[in-house]
N, C-alpha and C positions, 0 to 999 in steps of 0.2 A: 504494500500500500504506500503510495507516494507521500512524502512529507509536504504538508500544506501550511505555509506560514501566513497567519492573519496579518494584514496590513493594519497595524494598530496606531498609525499616525492619527486616524480619526478619533480614537479613544483619547489620545493625548490632547488633541485639539478640543474635544468635548469637555475634558476636565478643566482646561484653561478657560474656556468660554463659560463654564458653569461657575467658576470662581468670580468672574466679572459679573455674571448674572446675580449671584448672591449679594454682591455689593449694591447693585442697582435695586434689588428687592428690599434690602435693609433700609436704604434711603427712602424708598416708597412707603414702607411700613411705618417708619418713624414720622414721616410727613403726613400720614393718613389722617384725614379729618382736620388738618391744620392748614393754614396759609402762612408759610414761612418766607419772609422776604430775605433777599440775599444779604442785606445790610443789618438784619435783625440780630440782636444778641442771642436770641433763641437758636441761631444757627451754630453757636459754639457747641451745643450738645450734639448736633448732627455731625459736626466735624470730628468731635471726639469719638463718636460711634463709628464713623467711617475709618478713622485711624486705627481703632481697635480691631475692626473687621479685617483691615489690611494685615495686621499682625497675625490674627487667627488663621488667615488663609495663606500665610507665608508669602505675602506680597508687600511691596513698598512703593512709596512715592514721596517726593519732597513736599514740604509744607505748603508751598505756593500752589503746586499741582492739586493737592487735596482740597484746598479752599476753592480753587477754580472749578474742579470737577463737581464738588458738592453744589456750588451755585448753579452749574449747568443742569445737574440732575433734578434740581428743584424748580428749574425754570419752566414755565408753561410754553415757551417758544422754542425750546431745544429741538423739538421734532417737527418743526414747520417745513423743513426741506423734504417734501414728499418724493422728490426725484431720486433720492438715495435709496436704492433697493437692491434686490438680489443681482440685478444686471451689473452692479459695480463690483461684485466679487470677482476675484482673479485667482489663477492657479498656474504655476509653472513647475516643471520637473526637469532637472539637469542631471544627466548621468555621466560619470567620469569612469570610463572603462580603463582598467589597468593596462600598462604596456608590457608587464611581465607576469608570468604565471604565478609567481610567489606573492604578488601583491593583490590586494582586494580591489573590487570595484566600489565606487561610491555613488550614492543617490541622494540628491538634495531636492527636497520639496519645499516650495515657497507658495504661500497662499494668503489671500486677503478675504476675510469673512466679516459679515455684519452680525453683531450680537444684539438681539432685541428682547427686552424684558420690561414689563410694566409700562409699555408705551415709550420707553427710552431706548436709545441705541448707542452702541460703541463699536468701533472698528478694531479688529484683531488682525495683525500681520504675524504669520507664523513661518518659521524656517526650521525644518528638521533635516539633519544630515546623518546618514547611516552607512555602515559597512554593508554592502549589498550581498556579500557572501553569507555572513552570519546573521544578518538582520539586526545588528547591534547598533543602537543609537550612539552617535558620537557627540552630537549637539542637538539640543532642543531649545528653541527660543520663541517666545510669544511677546508681542509688543501691542500696547493698547492706546487708542486715540479716541477722543470724543468726536462725534460725527461732523462737527463743524470744522474739524481739522483733517478732512479727507485729503486735502492737498499734501499735508505733511505725511499722512499715511502712504499715499502714492509715491512720494519722494523716497520714503524708507524702503518701500517694496522695490522700486526701480534701482535704488542703490544696492540692495542685496542681490538682485537679479544680475545687474551689470558686473558687480565685483565677483560674483560666483562664476559667471561666464569667463571673466578674465583669469581667474584661478585655473579653470579648466584649460584655457589656452596656454597659460604659462607652463602647466604640467606637460602638455603635449609638445610644447616647443623646448622642453628640457631646461626651462628657466628654474623650475623647482622640481624636487623629487617627490615621491608619493608621501613622504613624511611631512612635507610642507603644506599639503592640502588642508589638513586639520588645523594647523597653526594659523594659516592665513584666513580660513573660514572663521575661526574664533575671533581673530583680530577685527575682521569685517563686522561681525555681529556685535562685538563689544562697543563699536563706535556708533551703533544705531540708538537714537534717543527715543524713549517711550514715556508716556505720561504716568503709567503704572507698570511696575516690573514684578514678575514672579521670581522670588529669590532662588528657587531650585533650578531656574533656567540659566543662572549666571555662570555655570560651569558645564563642561561637557559631561554627559551622563551615559553610562554604559547600561544597556538593558539586555540581560542575558536570557535567551530563550532555548 
């Protein structure tokens, strides 16, 4: 009976999206039945809740981003751009086949997805790089942007895609060897700025199957 490997990138993406969904739902529940203005002192409690939720979900954001995101999530006008829909989602796959039998192949999946909960939306850019022989993940990264920052999300996506293609070209042109693929991928992804980060995504992760 042949070995069938489940492509679990969708599971990893679902887990990351669910964490963001929990943040959105927490803000909605706190704000339920209230009208909280952005400048109101009552918002301090919501900011504290949001910060604690980030810690619980092993996520992080700088103080300024937290305040801005909370303000957007409680704004009634956040979701006014009805043109942002599934058609804006993107997906690319880059395969780097090894030049030598002893070396592994690499597969890099880059995607852009919309996370929608409680009438609010966030953008998630994901990049998963793995050893195609063993199905072992070398890098898992997820980046989050509020929907009004779609341009920044697209810039991040394009940067990852372009630099990953450049890494592939450098490998085939003998500028780097196979060991340099991971190092340069990590350097590229470390330079991408996200409004919210998942802490366990900050380093390469090996998933043994």
